[in-house]
Backbone bond lengths (Angstrom), bond angles and torsions (degrees), N, CA, C in turn:
res aa  C-N    CA-C-N  psi(-1)  N-CA   C-N-CA  omega(-1)  CA-C   N-CA-C  phi
1 M - - - 1.458 - - 1.525 111.89 -
2 N 1.370 115.82 -19.98 1.463 117.64 -177.88 1.527 112.23 -59.94
3 W 1.353 115.71 -36.90 1.466 118.05 -177.95 1.524 111.41 -66.92
4 L 1.367 116.33 -33.30 1.466 119.30 175.85 1.527 111.16 -65.53
5 Y 1.320 114.91 -39.50 1.460 119.98 178.94 1.525 110.61 -62.14
6 W 1.353 115.98 -45.06 1.458 119.23 -178.21 1.524 111.70 -68.26
7 I 1.316 116.83 -37.29 1.469 119.77 177.13 1.523 110.25 -63.38
8 A 1.348 115.70 -45.92 1.464 119.80 -179.79 1.533 110.97 -63.47
9 S 1.329 115.82 -41.05 1.470 120.18 -179.78 1.526 110.96 -65.19
10 T 1.338 115.29 -42.31 1.463 119.67 179.73 1.521 110.86 -63.74
11 L 1.340 116.17 -43.05 1.466 119.74 178.39 1.517 111.14 -63.39
12 L 1.334 116.94 -40.61 1.464 120.35 -179.90 1.517 110.72 -64.08
13 V 1.328 116.65 -44.53 1.467 120.36 179.11 1.527 110.08 -62.54
14 A 1.347 116.36 -42.14 1.468 120.09 179.85 1.525 110.77 -62.48
15 L 1.334 116.62 -41.44 1.457 120.04 178.89 1.523 111.69 -65.23
16 L 1.327 116.50 -41.58 1.464 119.98 179.66 1.530 110.90 -65.43
17 L 1.336 116.12 -40.66 1.461 119.70 178.32 1.528 111.08 -64.85
18 A 1.347 116.04 -41.24 1.466 119.92 179.19 1.528 110.51 -64.87
19 A 1.339 116.01 -41.84 1.464 119.72 179.65 1.527 110.61 -64.56
20 G 1.342 116.50 -43.29 1.457 119.75 178.97 1.519 112.14 -63.83
21 A 1.334 116.81 -42.29 1.465 120.79 179.30 1.516 111.08 -64.50
22 Q 1.342 116.43 -38.44 1.463 120.41 179.65 1.528 111.16 -64.81
23 H 1.329 116.60 -45.41 1.467 119.71 179.45 1.529 110.74 -64.79
24 Y 1.324 116.89 -40.96 1.460 120.08 179.98 1.531 110.30 -64.25
25 R 1.326 116.09 -41.34 1.467 120.70 179.26 1.526 110.98 -60.63
26 Y 1.330 116.33 -46.81 1.462 119.66 -177.79 1.529 111.29 -71.12
27 L 1.332 117.01 -34.88 1.462 120.20 178.45 1.522 110.32 -65.15
28 R 1.338 117.10 -45.93 1.465 120.68 179.14 1.523 111.07 -62.05
29 T 1.326 116.51 -41.09 1.469 119.59 179.29 1.519 110.80 -63.26
30 R 1.342 116.01 -45.33 1.464 119.72 -178.76 1.531 111.02 -63.25
31 R 1.331 116.85 -42.92 1.460 120.43 -176.18 1.533 112.21 -75.79
32 D 1.336 116.92 -46.11 1.465 121.11 -168.10 1.519 114.11 -96.50
33 V 1.348 117.49 -16.53 1.464 120.12 -177.78 1.535 110.60 -113.42
34 A 1.336 116.48 -49.65 1.466 120.12 179.20 1.530 112.00 -86.84
35 F 1.326 117.07 -10.05 1.468 122.70 178.72 1.525 111.16 54.00
36 D 1.323 113.66 53.16 1.461 123.65 179.45 1.528 106.99 -110.13
37 R 1.326 117.49 125.65 1.464 122.10 -172.67 1.519 114.28 -96.49
38 Q 1.317 118.39 13.79 1.458 120.42 -176.14 1.520 111.43 -63.88
39 E 1.347 116.46 131.28 1.457 121.34 173.26 1.525 109.52 -74.58
40 L 1.335 116.28 149.95 1.464 119.47 179.46 1.517 111.75 -63.04
41 F 1.322 116.21 -40.74 1.467 120.99 -177.46 1.524 109.68 -117.68
42 H 1.321 115.50 141.00 1.456 120.25 174.36 1.516 108.90 -152.71
43 S 1.313 116.06 163.20 1.458 122.01 -178.44 1.534 110.80 -64.95
44 S 1.318 115.79 151.19 1.469 120.09 177.16 1.520 111.88 -66.65
45 S 1.338 117.16 -17.46 1.467 120.00 179.85 1.524 112.29 -83.81
46 V 1.326 117.71 -10.59 1.462 121.24 -178.60 1.528 109.76 -60.98
47 F 1.322 115.51 141.80 1.457 121.67 -177.06 1.524 108.89 -126.91
48 H 1.322 116.53 131.37 1.460 121.66 179.46 1.526 110.12 -106.65
49 V 1.314 115.59 147.37 1.463 121.36 178.10 1.528 108.63 -132.73
50 V 1.339 115.66 128.12 1.458 121.77 172.06 1.524 108.08 -98.65
51 M 1.321 116.34 126.71 1.458 121.74 177.98 1.525 108.87 -116.97
52 V 1.327 117.02 119.09 1.464 120.11 172.96 1.520 108.09 -98.44
53 L 1.342 114.85 142.05 1.460 120.53 -168.78 1.525 110.84 -133.21
54 A 1.328 116.10 140.91 1.460 122.45 174.61 1.523 108.19 -119.60
55 L 1.320 116.63 127.51 1.454 121.70 -176.35 1.528 112.23 -66.15
56 S 1.313 115.29 148.55 1.467 121.30 170.49 1.522 108.98 -81.22
57 P 1.347 118.22 158.14 1.465 120.36 177.66 1.528 111.04 -55.48
58 G 1.335 115.72 130.77 1.454 120.55 178.80 1.512 114.51 84.05
59 Q 1.327 118.47 -6.69 1.457 121.56 -178.98 1.534 109.99 -77.74
60 E 1.323 116.79 136.68 1.461 121.66 179.07 1.523 108.97 -95.00
61 L 1.333 116.77 131.65 1.461 121.11 -169.05 1.522 113.19 -58.93
62 L 1.335 117.95 -54.80 1.458 119.67 -174.39 1.523 111.76 -62.39
63 A 1.327 117.27 -42.94 1.464 120.15 179.95 1.527 111.09 -65.18
64 A 1.331 117.00 -43.02 1.465 120.57 -179.45 1.520 111.05 -65.98
65 L 1.324 116.36 -42.64 1.457 119.97 -178.95 1.523 110.85 -69.56
66 R 1.319 116.32 -37.37 1.470 120.52 176.92 1.528 110.05 -60.29
67 G 1.325 116.34 -43.84 1.458 119.99 179.01 1.515 112.28 -64.05
68 F 1.338 116.59 -40.08 1.460 119.77 -179.57 1.526 111.26 -68.18
69 V 1.327 116.86 -41.56 1.464 120.38 179.24 1.529 110.51 -62.49
70 R 1.317 116.63 -45.11 1.466 119.90 -179.28 1.526 111.35 -65.48
71 A 1.322 116.95 -39.93 1.464 119.91 178.87 1.528 110.64 -66.81
72 S 1.327 116.94 -38.72 1.468 120.84 178.50 1.518 110.57 -62.78
73 E 1.325 116.78 -44.40 1.464 120.10 -178.57 1.522 111.21 -70.26
74 A 1.328 117.36 -35.24 1.460 120.26 176.56 1.527 111.23 -65.50
75 A 1.349 116.13 -26.47 1.465 120.91 -179.93 1.525 112.51 -90.85
76 G 1.339 117.30 5.23 1.465 119.63 173.00 1.511 116.32 113.25
77 A 1.336 118.54 2.25 1.467 120.81 -178.89 1.519 111.10 -88.66
78 K 1.322 115.38 157.86 1.456 121.90 163.51 1.528 105.35 -110.94
79 V 1.328 117.39 113.08 1.457 120.03 179.83 1.524 108.79 -77.28
80 V 1.318 115.47 121.71 1.464 122.80 -175.81 1.524 111.08 -91.41
81 Y 1.328 116.29 -40.17 1.466 120.62 -177.77 1.518 108.69 -151.77
82 A 1.329 114.92 145.45 1.465 121.38 171.73 1.513 107.63 -140.08
83 G 1.336 116.82 131.35 1.457 119.40 -177.20 1.509 113.40 -143.99
84 K 1.324 114.25 153.21 1.461 121.90 173.44 1.522 108.37 -87.02
85 I 1.325 117.19 125.75 1.459 120.70 178.47 1.524 108.86 -74.51
86 A 1.329 115.15 120.19 1.464 120.61 -176.50 1.517 112.19 -83.56
87 A 1.321 116.96 -26.30 1.468 121.35 179.89 1.517 108.26 -162.59
88 N 1.323 116.50 143.23 1.465 120.83 173.37 1.524 106.82 -91.62
89 A 1.344 115.29 91.17 1.462 120.68 -169.69 1.523 112.94 -72.65
90 L 1.340 117.14 -46.99 1.461 121.72 178.58 1.518 108.79 -130.81
91 E 1.308 117.09 130.10 1.463 121.68 176.85 1.515 109.92 -97.46
92 S 1.314 115.91 136.72 1.458 121.24 179.05 1.523 110.36 -86.54
93 S 1.322 114.98 142.91 1.461 119.40 175.25 1.527 111.48 -75.12
94 Q 1.344 117.34 -10.97 1.459 121.66 -177.22 1.530 113.37 -98.57
95 V 1.316 116.04 -11.87 1.462 121.18 -179.72 1.523 107.34 -116.28
96 P 1.328 118.77 134.29 1.463 119.75 179.43 1.525 111.57 -50.83
97 A 1.331 116.26 133.28 1.466 120.94 -178.44 1.521 109.66 -67.35
98 R 1.315 115.81 117.30 1.465 121.81 179.25 1.526 108.36 -137.87
99 E 1.309 115.16 159.14 1.457 120.09 167.46 1.528 106.66 -89.48
100 W 1.334 116.15 85.83 1.456 121.10 -176.85 1.527 109.81 -68.16
101 D 1.338 115.40 140.83 1.465 120.71 -175.82 1.523 113.75 -106.22
102 A 1.329 118.16 -23.13 1.458 120.09 -175.54 1.518 109.34 -160.29
103 F 1.335 115.17 161.11 1.465 118.61 168.56 1.517 109.39 -141.00
104 V 1.329 114.08 150.54 1.461 122.42 -179.06 1.522 108.17 -127.97
105 L 1.327 115.94 132.88 1.466 121.57 173.79 1.518 107.64 -107.40
106 A 1.332 116.68 121.95 1.461 121.65 -177.88 1.518 110.34 -125.05
107 E 1.323 114.98 146.59 1.463 122.09 179.07 1.524 108.98 -110.55
108 Y 1.348 115.33 133.93 1.457 121.81 178.05 1.529 109.04 -121.42
109 A 1.316 116.21 155.68 1.469 120.20 -178.66 1.525 111.70 -61.36
110 S 1.316 117.60 -28.30 1.459 122.31 -179.94 1.521 108.21 -165.50
111 R 1.320 115.80 171.55 1.462 119.21 175.50 1.525 110.33 -64.77
112 E 1.324 116.08 -34.73 1.462 120.04 178.63 1.538 110.59 -65.38
113 A 1.339 116.04 -35.26 1.461 119.89 178.09 1.527 110.43 -64.85
114 Y 1.333 116.51 -38.31 1.463 118.95 176.81 1.527 110.25 -65.42
115 A 1.333 116.50 -42.82 1.463 119.61 179.45 1.530 110.85 -59.50
116 A 1.331 116.76 -37.95 1.463 120.28 178.32 1.523 110.90 -67.63
117 S 1.342 116.40 -38.22 1.469 119.57 -178.68 1.528 111.12 -65.72
118 E 1.342 116.02 -31.35 1.463 119.50 179.15 1.533 112.04 -62.00
119 R 1.332 115.78 -24.71 1.476 119.83 -178.55 1.533 112.15 -88.65
120 D 1.328 116.09 -5.12 1.461 120.04 -178.80 1.536 109.82 -70.22
121 P 1.341 119.08 125.49 1.475 120.92 -176.58 1.529 113.33 -59.36
122 G 1.339 116.74 -38.92 1.456 119.31 179.58 1.515 112.06 -65.08
123 Y 1.342 116.06 -40.10 1.466 120.57 177.75 1.526 110.37 -66.14
124 Q 1.329 116.47 -44.11 1.463 120.23 179.68 1.523 111.28 -60.61
125 K 1.329 116.72 -40.94 1.462 120.77 179.77 1.519 110.94 -65.11
126 A 1.332 117.07 -43.30 1.466 120.58 -178.89 1.527 110.76 -65.98
127 R 1.326 116.94 -41.60 1.461 119.14 -179.89 1.529 110.94 -68.61
128 S 1.310 116.88 -40.08 1.473 119.83 -176.99 1.525 112.58 -71.09
129 S 1.330 117.19 -12.23 1.463 119.57 177.62 1.532 111.65 -69.72
130 F 1.330 116.81 -20.31 1.458 120.86 176.79 1.521 109.32 -85.75
131 T 1.312 116.39 149.84 1.461 119.23 -178.10 1.526 111.77 -70.87
132 H 1.334 116.72 -31.70 1.469 121.67 176.46 1.524 108.68 -146.06
133 S 1.330 115.48 150.77 1.463 120.99 173.94 1.529 108.19 -153.50
134 Y 1.316 115.05 155.80 1.463 119.74 178.84 1.524 107.73 -148.85
135 A 1.332 116.55 132.52 1.456 122.53 -178.23 1.526 110.73 -113.72
136 L 1.327 115.80 136.69 1.463 122.49 173.62 1.518 107.95 -132.98
137 G 1.331 116.13 130.23 1.451 120.57 179.10 1.515 112.35 -80.85
138 M 1.329 115.29 160.65 1.465 121.34 177.58 1.527 108.74 -143.33
139 Q 1.318 115.55 124.04 1.459 121.30 174.34 1.518 106.93 -94.90
140 R 1.317 116.30 103.97 1.461 123.21 -169.89 1.525 110.54 -102.64
141 S 1.329 116.93 123.06 1.461 121.52 176.04 1.523 109.55 -90.00
142 P 1.345 118.74 122.85 1.471 118.77 177.64 1.521 111.79 -64.48
143 W 1.333 117.61 -30.86 1.463 120.65 -176.46 1.523 111.06 -70.37
144 L 1.325 116.99 -42.11 1.462 119.71 175.92 1.518 110.45 -61.51
145 N 1.325 116.83 -44.87 1.451 120.18 -177.65 1.524 112.28 -70.26
146 L 1.326 118.30 -29.99 1.460 121.08 173.32 1.523 111.64 -68.65
147 A 1.339 115.95 -29.19 1.467 119.75 -178.33 1.528 112.67 -74.87
148 I 1.345 117.23 -21.70 1.464 119.90 -174.33 1.526 112.46 -61.24
149 P 1.351 120.68 -50.04 1.464 118.97 177.68 1.529 113.08 -59.10
150 M 1.339 116.68 -33.55 1.462 119.22 178.56 1.529 111.07 -68.37
151 G 1.327 116.08 -39.69 1.461 119.49 176.99 1.519 111.65 -63.57
152 L 1.336 116.45 -40.22 1.463 120.23 178.18 1.525 110.92 -66.71
153 L 1.325 116.52 -38.24 1.468 119.89 176.67 1.527 110.66 -62.07
154 G 1.338 116.71 -41.92 1.463 120.21 177.54 1.519 111.99 -63.19
155 M 1.338 117.13 -42.74 1.472 121.06 177.42 1.528 111.28 -59.84
156 R 1.340 115.28 -42.21 1.462 118.87 -179.40 1.521 110.92 -65.22
157 A 1.335 116.13 -40.55 1.467 120.14 179.36 1.530 110.73 -62.27
158 V 1.335 116.31 -42.69 1.467 120.24 179.59 1.526 110.66 -63.15
159 D 1.343 117.39 -43.27 1.467 120.44 179.20 1.523 111.49 -62.42
160 I 1.338 116.07 -38.51 1.472 119.45 179.10 1.526 110.87 -66.91
161 V 1.334 115.99 -45.13 1.472 120.06 -179.67 1.530 110.46 -62.88
162 K 1.331 116.61 -40.91 1.472 120.76 -179.62 1.533 112.94 -79.76
163 R 1.333 115.74 -7.46 1.466 120.87 -176.19 1.535 111.44 56.75
164 S 1.322 114.15 42.34 1.461 119.46 177.73 1.526 109.64 -65.77
165 P 1.326 117.76 142.28 1.473 119.50 179.33 1.524 110.21 -63.93
166 P 1.331 117.75 141.92 1.472 120.46 -179.96 1.521 111.22 -66.04
167 R 1.313 115.99 146.56 1.469 121.23 177.74 1.527 111.03 -87.96
168 Y 1.314 116.02 -16.52 1.461 122.44 176.09 1.522 108.11 -128.06
169 P 1.320 121.93 140.27 1.465 129.21 9.47 1.529 113.06 -66.64
170 F 1.324 115.13 150.15 1.447 121.50 -179.33 1.529 111.25 -80.08
171 Q 1.321 113.58 150.02 1.461 120.77 168.29 1.528 108.08 -105.36
172 P 1.337 118.59 137.50 1.471 119.38 179.73 1.526 111.37 -59.69
173 A 1.330 115.86 147.17 1.470 120.79 177.69 1.523 109.82 -60.25
174 R 1.300 115.83 145.51 1.461 121.28 179.94 1.526 110.25 -72.52
175 P 1.326 118.57 147.05 1.471 120.67 175.02 1.528 110.39 -56.87
176 G 1.326 116.40 132.95 1.448 120.57 179.79 1.514 114.51 84.00
177 Q 1.350 117.58 -0.54 1.465 119.89 -179.76 1.530 111.22 -71.56
178 L 1.338 116.43 -23.96 1.461 121.30 -179.55 1.520 110.86 -119.61
179 P 1.329 117.92 142.60 1.469 119.90 171.63 1.528 110.42 -61.47
180 N 1.313 117.00 155.14 1.466 121.81 -176.64 1.530 112.11 -56.49
181 E 1.343 116.82 -41.82 1.466 119.94 -178.08 1.523 111.24 -63.27
182 A 1.340 116.47 -45.05 1.466 120.42 179.78 1.523 110.88 -65.61
183 R 1.334 116.76 -38.10 1.455 120.31 179.39 1.523 110.83 -65.63
184 A 1.339 117.64 -40.12 1.463 121.36 178.82 1.529 111.13 -66.63
185 R 1.321 116.40 -41.65 1.464 120.03 179.39 1.531 110.59 -64.43
186 R 1.316 115.63 -42.13 1.463 119.40 179.52 1.533 111.23 -66.37
187 A 1.338 116.86 -37.27 1.466 120.25 177.83 1.525 110.58 -63.83
188 H 1.335 117.35 -35.65 1.467 121.50 178.16 1.524 110.11 -65.34
189 I 1.326 117.37 -41.45 1.463 121.31 178.77 1.525 110.03 -65.14
190 V 1.326 116.26 -44.35 1.465 120.87 179.66 1.531 110.46 -60.27
191 E 1.322 116.86 -41.74 1.468 120.79 178.79 1.524 110.82 -59.56
192 G 1.343 116.11 -43.85 1.458 120.00 178.59 1.513 112.43 -64.66
193 L 1.310 116.80 -39.19 1.459 120.69 179.19 1.519 111.32 -63.99
194 L 1.319 116.25 -51.18 1.459 120.32 -174.68 1.519 112.40 -68.39
195 A 1.324 117.58 -19.97 1.464 120.66 175.21 1.522 111.81 -74.97
196 N 1.335 116.71 -6.66 1.460 120.99 -177.08 1.522 112.66 -117.32
197 R 1.324 115.87 33.99 1.466 120.06 178.40 1.528 111.84 -61.43
198 E 1.326 117.20 -31.87 1.469 120.84 -176.33 1.521 111.44 -55.61
199 Y 1.326 116.90 -42.32 1.460 120.35 -177.82 1.531 112.62 -103.80
200 G 1.330 116.77 -16.31 1.462 118.80 -172.46 1.510 115.41 -117.35
201 S 1.327 117.77 24.73 1.461 119.13 -178.21 1.524 111.88 -62.62
202 D 1.340 117.08 -30.21 1.464 120.65 -176.55 1.522 114.18 -115.69
203 A 1.316 117.67 -9.49 1.469 118.76 -175.01 1.516 112.42 -151.60
204 V 1.325 115.04 133.52 1.456 123.67 165.72 1.527 106.00 -121.87
205 V 1.330 117.10 131.59 1.462 122.22 -179.28 1.526 107.27 -120.45
206 V 1.331 115.68 114.77 1.465 121.02 -173.36 1.523 110.01 -99.07
207 L 1.322 115.61 124.31 1.459 122.73 175.17 1.524 109.05 -90.05
208 N 1.325 117.06 130.42 1.464 122.13 177.90 1.525 110.31 -130.68
209 F 1.341 116.75 122.18 1.458 122.10 164.76 1.525 105.65 -97.54
210 I 1.329 117.13 128.84 1.466 119.92 -169.71 1.524 110.92 -126.73
211 K 1.317 115.59 128.45 1.462 122.24 167.69 1.517 107.25 -115.95
212 N 1.328 116.28 120.64 1.458 120.29 -177.98 1.524 111.06 -66.07
213 G 1.315 115.56 149.02 1.452 120.95 179.46 1.517 111.87 -96.22
214 S 1.325 115.96 -156.42 1.455 122.39 178.73 1.525 109.95 -68.96
215 K 1.325 116.65 172.43 1.466 120.03 178.04 1.524 110.73 -58.93
216 Q 1.316 117.06 -41.01 1.454 120.42 179.05 1.528 110.66 -62.66
217 Q 1.323 116.65 -42.35 1.457 120.11 177.54 1.522 111.25 -65.93
218 R 1.327 116.77 -40.47 1.468 119.87 179.94 1.523 110.80 -64.45
219 D 1.320 117.37 -39.65 1.466 120.46 178.92 1.528 110.75 -63.85
220 A 1.324 116.22 -43.23 1.473 120.13 178.58 1.521 110.20 -65.32
221 N 1.316 116.39 -41.43 1.458 120.28 -177.22 1.523 112.11 -67.44
222 S 1.338 116.80 -30.67 1.470 119.36 -179.88 1.526 111.09 -65.56
223 G 1.331 117.23 -34.40 1.459 120.41 176.89 1.523 111.15 -65.46
224 Y 1.329 116.46 -44.75 1.460 121.39 175.74 1.531 110.13 -60.10
225 G 1.322 115.85 -44.91 1.460 120.38 -178.24 1.515 112.54 -62.58
226 R 1.330 118.38 -40.95 1.470 121.14 179.42 1.523 111.22 -61.35
227 E 1.322 116.27 -44.09 1.466 119.23 -179.76 1.524 111.21 -64.78
228 M 1.330 117.05 -41.32 1.457 120.06 178.79 1.530 110.84 -65.08
229 L 1.318 117.55 -40.12 1.461 120.22 179.54 1.522 111.40 -66.36
230 R 1.322 117.21 -35.46 1.472 119.64 177.16 1.528 110.83 -66.63
231 L 1.334 116.35 -37.76 1.460 119.39 174.48 1.530 109.79 -63.43
232 M 1.329 117.05 -44.81 1.458 120.97 179.27 1.531 110.79 -61.13
233 A 1.323 116.83 -40.20 1.459 120.33 179.00 1.523 110.72 -62.01
234 Q 1.315 117.28 -37.85 1.465 120.99 178.14 1.530 111.46 -68.40
235 M 1.343 116.39 -39.04 1.462 120.63 -171.59 1.530 113.71 -94.21
236 G 1.319 118.13 -8.17 1.461 120.15 177.98 1.512 114.32 77.52
237 N 1.335 117.01 28.05 1.464 119.88 174.81 1.520 108.51 -123.80
238 G 1.325 117.32 -172.86 1.462 118.98 177.93 1.517 112.44 148.61
239 P 1.338 116.72 -167.85 1.466 121.13 -177.61 1.529 111.64 -63.39
240 T 1.315 115.87 133.71 1.466 121.37 172.70 1.526 111.30 -101.70
241 H 1.330 116.90 -24.14 1.467 121.53 178.26 1.526 108.63 -145.49
242 I 1.316 116.32 126.95 1.461 121.97 169.28 1.525 107.05 -132.98
243 G 1.318 116.44 131.54 1.450 119.21 179.78 1.513 111.88 -158.94
244 R 1.324 115.09 167.85 1.463 121.59 178.67 1.523 109.13 -76.89
245 A 1.327 115.96 131.80 1.464 120.47 -180.00 1.524 110.63 -74.10
246 V 1.330 115.66 141.89 1.466 122.90 178.72 1.532 107.47 -128.75
247 T 1.322 116.64 116.98 1.466 120.76 -179.00 1.528 109.98 -69.29
248 L 1.329 115.50 129.46 1.460 121.36 179.68 1.519 112.16 -113.42
249 E 1.318 117.71 -25.52 1.462 121.31 -179.65 1.518 108.73 -150.96
250 G 1.318 115.63 150.79 1.456 119.60 -176.76 1.521 111.10 71.34
251 D 1.323 115.58 -161.25 1.463 119.45 -176.93 1.531 112.28 -124.79
252 A 1.338 117.06 24.15 1.461 120.49 177.90 1.519 110.09 -63.16
253 E 1.321 115.75 143.91 1.466 121.68 179.15 1.529 109.25 -125.67
254 F 1.326 115.72 80.31 1.456 120.88 174.22 1.526 109.16 -90.59
255 D 1.322 115.83 153.47 1.464 120.60 178.12 1.523 112.07 -93.44
256 N 1.326 116.28 -41.56 1.463 119.81 -173.58 1.523 111.27 -142.43
257 V 1.315 114.01 159.08 1.464 122.31 167.53 1.524 106.33 -117.60
258 A 1.322 116.79 132.43 1.466 121.39 176.14 1.522 108.42 -131.68
259 I 1.323 116.29 128.62 1.463 122.80 178.26 1.522 106.90 -119.71
260 V 1.323 116.53 122.69 1.472 121.49 -167.13 1.524 110.31 -126.93
261 Y 1.328 115.20 133.33 1.473 121.73 178.44 1.529 111.25 -95.66
262 Y 1.339 115.27 136.42 1.469 123.17 172.84 1.530 108.52 -126.80
263 P 1.335 117.82 151.65 1.472 120.03 -173.33 1.523 115.40 -81.07
264 G 1.333 117.67 62.83 1.451 121.61 168.89 1.511 115.91 103.35
265 V 1.335 115.47 158.61 1.461 121.23 -175.73 1.525 112.03 -66.80
266 E 1.320 118.19 -36.79 1.460 120.82 179.97 1.529 109.88 -63.38
267 Y 1.325 115.68 -45.26 1.464 120.56 178.86 1.526 111.03 -62.29
268 F 1.335 116.36 -46.19 1.461 120.02 -176.83 1.529 110.75 -64.79
269 A 1.329 116.62 -41.00 1.466 120.58 178.20 1.529 110.61 -63.85
270 E 1.330 116.10 -42.01 1.466 119.94 178.68 1.526 111.17 -64.09
271 M 1.329 116.30 -39.28 1.460 120.46 179.00 1.529 110.79 -63.00
272 L 1.341 116.82 -45.37 1.461 120.13 -178.28 1.524 112.22 -60.07
273 Q 1.317 116.93 -30.21 1.459 121.45 -176.45 1.535 112.56 -99.64
274 S 1.334 116.00 14.36 1.464 120.17 -174.24 1.530 112.33 -92.10
275 E 1.317 114.62 159.74 1.462 121.22 173.77 1.520 110.33 -65.13
276 F 1.341 116.30 -37.64 1.468 121.00 178.82 1.524 110.73 -57.11
277 F 1.337 117.26 -54.89 1.463 121.05 -175.94 1.518 111.39 -67.24
278 S 1.321 116.44 -41.19 1.469 119.61 -179.92 1.518 111.40 -63.49
279 G 1.335 116.33 -28.49 1.456 120.05 -178.96 1.510 114.21 -78.26
280 I 1.352 117.64 -19.11 1.468 119.46 -176.43 1.516 113.56 -114.45
281 V 1.356 117.89 -17.79 1.460 119.72 -170.51 1.526 112.39 -65.85
282 G 1.332 117.55 -22.86 1.459 119.31 176.66 1.514 112.73 -62.87
283 G 1.338 116.68 -20.81 1.463 120.55 177.59 1.515 113.43 -81.59
284 K 1.341 116.98 -9.47 1.463 119.79 179.69 1.520 108.67 -76.41
285 Q 1.321 115.85 98.93 1.459 121.01 -175.51 1.526 109.01 -129.65
286 L 1.321 115.28 115.21 1.454 122.19 -179.40 1.522 109.56 -126.79
287 G 1.321 115.42 158.41 1.452 119.01 175.66 1.513 111.14 -65.90
288 D 1.342 116.11 -37.44 1.462 122.00 177.57 1.515 106.98 -168.64
289 S 1.334 116.58 151.30 1.456 119.23 -179.72 1.521 110.95 -158.88
290 L 1.318 114.95 144.17 1.454 122.01 164.04 1.520 105.78 -111.22
291 S 1.320 117.47 129.52 1.459 121.04 -179.17 1.522 108.97 -135.71
292 S 1.333 115.86 123.33 1.464 121.14 -175.34 1.523 110.29 -139.10
293 P 1.343 118.89 108.62 1.462 121.02 173.10 1.524 110.71 -72.41
294 S 1.314 116.31 138.12 1.469 121.46 -178.24 1.527 109.71 -131.97
295 V 1.340 114.89 166.96 1.464 121.88 172.53 1.526 107.91 -119.73
296 P 1.344 117.99 143.24 1.474 120.45 -172.11 1.519 113.61 -72.70
297 L 1.336 115.37 138.37 1.464 121.29 -177.32 1.523 114.55 -122.97
298 L 1.328 118.87 -8.66 1.469 119.14 -174.10 1.527 113.83 -53.56
299 P 1.350 119.67 -40.27 1.475 118.21 179.14 1.517 113.55 -62.87
300 H 1.330 117.26 -17.59 1.462 121.36 -176.88 1.528 112.29 -99.51
301 L 1.332 115.25 3.62 1.463 119.39 -179.57 1.535 111.11 -103.83
């Protein structure tokens, strides 16, 4: 029986080492590449707020965003991420249609703490300097988010054992694989991405507000999601924040917020124009969604 004990012990140690290496890899990427300041562990009472912002005429992005970040922190927030929106990929029917320029993810000690910060004169002044803004809350579970790298590690292990063909390198989409309208929209997104190489050479962070659709839509979307997660498992990227959406203003009814890291604008543009993505994107079916790829700006603020 001793040999069984040693085999089991060796496997357990190997699994623990793999899990630790996976978490360390994703933590370093989030901190040093995506410039995301989220702590691994936080209280269940912590409340996150995503703020999307549209510049006023003549307003300079870095200066305006710097002022908003400083005002938010002075009012009690911990700013986790700030990014320039490179393209407004999907517009939500529940959020006023705007050409959003940036988004900020902030953490507050509680929902009540956020409500108090809204009354802070400095915060109000900084927010009102933008021509438009919209806030959506997120109740983020640290345990769910800690489980994501482990799930991706498991997916990668299964693909290796099954010898599944790699999803990357990408092959360009075939001519005629996309309708003209979809191809034009995707080209517009790619143009916006590639114009932001200065800040996004290594990271694209996509903000998603998600409202689930019908059962049929959810079933179709799960197939799309599995393929995307397998690609993420291969490439070492993926969701950095997933949480339950909490309406703070207006009457929007989103179910979830998902913020996802990809390894740079060149990669993201190549993915959008690939045969792989074109073959699965038809399965992406949601009741409603806002989706905005961004490039990280916190180091420049």
